[in-house]
N, C-alpha and C positions, 0 to 999 in steps of 0.2 A: 669503740675502736674503728678506725677508718677501714672502708672496704679495700680488699686487696692486701691486708696486713696479716702477717703470721708472727706470733710471739711465742717463744719457748722460754720457760723459766725452770730453774732448779733452786730449791731452798734447802740448805743444809743446817740442821739444828743438832749439833753433836751431843748435847746433854739434854735433849727435849724429853719431857715427861710423857707426852702422848705420842709424839712422832719425831723421827730423826731426819726425815727427808721427804720432800714433796716435789714431784715433777709435773709440769703443766705444758700444754700446747693449746693455743687459742687462735682462731682465725676470724678476721672481719669479713663476713660474707657479703653484707650490704652496709650502708651507712647507719642502719638502725638495728642490725642483728650480728652478733658474733657467737660462735660455737666453739667448744673445746672439751678437752678431757684432761684429767690429772691422775696421777698414781701416787699413793702414799707408801713409802718404803717399809716402814715398821709394821703397819697394819695390813699391808698388801691389798688396799682397796682402790678400785677404779672410781673416779669421781667425774661426772660429766657436767658440763656447764652450758647454759644458754642464757644470753643477755639480750633483752629486747628493749630498745629505747622507745618508750611510749610517747615521749614528748622531748623534742630537742631543746637544749638550753638556748636562751636568747641572749647573745652577748651584749646587745645595746640596752637591755632592761634588766630588772631583777628577777625575771622569770627563770626558775631552775629547770634542769632536765629531769625527766622521770625515767627510771630504769626498773624493769621487772625481770627477775632472773632466777636461776637455780645454779648451785655450785657450792663449793666450800667457802664459807665466809669467816670461819674461825682460823686465824693465822696459825700455821703449823699443825692444823687439825685434820681429821679425816671425815668431817661431817658432810652430809649432803643436805643442803638447805634450800629453801625458797625465800626470796627477799624482794622488797621494793625499796628504792632509794631515791631521794632528791639530791641532785648535784648542782653545784654552782661554782664557777671560777670568777675571781675578781682580780683584775690587773691594776696594781697601784702605780707602777712605773714600767719602763721597758724591761727591767731585770727583776722586779719584785712582784710576785703574784701569790694568790692563795686559792686553793681548791678545797671546798667543803662538801661533805656528803653526810646525809642523815637518813636512817631508814629503820625498818623492822624486818626481822627474819624469823623463820620457824624451821625446825628440823623436819626433814621428810622421813618417814611417812606420817609422823605424829605432828599434826598442825595445831595441837591444843595449847601450846605454849609459845609465846612470842618473846623475842628479845631485841633490844635496841642496838643499832649499829651507828658508828660515827667515825669520820676520817677528816683529818686536816693535813694538807700538804702545802708547804710554803716553798716557793722558788725564790732563793736569795741571790743566786747568780744564774747564768745561762745553763750551768751543768750540775749544780748542787741543790738538793732539796731535803730539808728535814721534814719528818712526818710524825704524826701521832694518830693512832688508830684504837678504836674500841670495838671488839667483835662480839659483844654480848656476854663475854666471860671475863675478859681482862683487857688492860691497856697494853699497848706495844708502842715503842718509840724507836725511831731509826733515822738514818741519813742515806739518801741515794745519790749516786754519781753517774753521770752520763759521759764516759770518756769520748764517745763519738755518737753519731745519730742512730746506730744500730745496737750497740752494747750498753747495758745498764747494770750497775752493781749497787747493792744496798747492804748495809750492816744494820742489824736491829736487835733490840732486846725483847724477846718474846716473853709476855707476861711481866715485863719490866725487870726480868732477872736472867733469862737464858739467852746468851749470845747466839746469833745466827747470821748466816750470809745468804743472800739471794743474788743469783746471776741470771740475766736474761738477754736474749738476742731478738731483734726485730727485723723481719724481712718485709720489704714493700714491693709488691708486684704490679 
């Protein structure tokens, strides 16, 4: 997340098995560090997040970025995890690109079991992006829309079956 950016999101999962809503606030402190916290509505848990970019992605080569962090990695969940991810964006044309990330995570404070993370986001126009995510438990598929440079809205199927909506707003200072 760029320095001087603040993002707030709310995810509503009306028929969620684990959670019905998650609120988040994240801030880009520097170009390599962002901090935030979240609140889960059903389980009433506070989740804090720290993301540290250990290695910046290099656009002109195949070198991915490396991120080490903590926060909730399970979509619609109330977990507190630690994770490491490799990320890479590929631009195929001016309006068509893909962003991949792969990593491993473990629930805190029990670090004895790891699980695999994966994400794919395709930008098919300037404002529309389908995505597929795997959070160590289930797959999730969705479509995000950017009506302007600050507001973003996504509809997704949590665990490929439960409809949900995510709304976010981005402030740049």
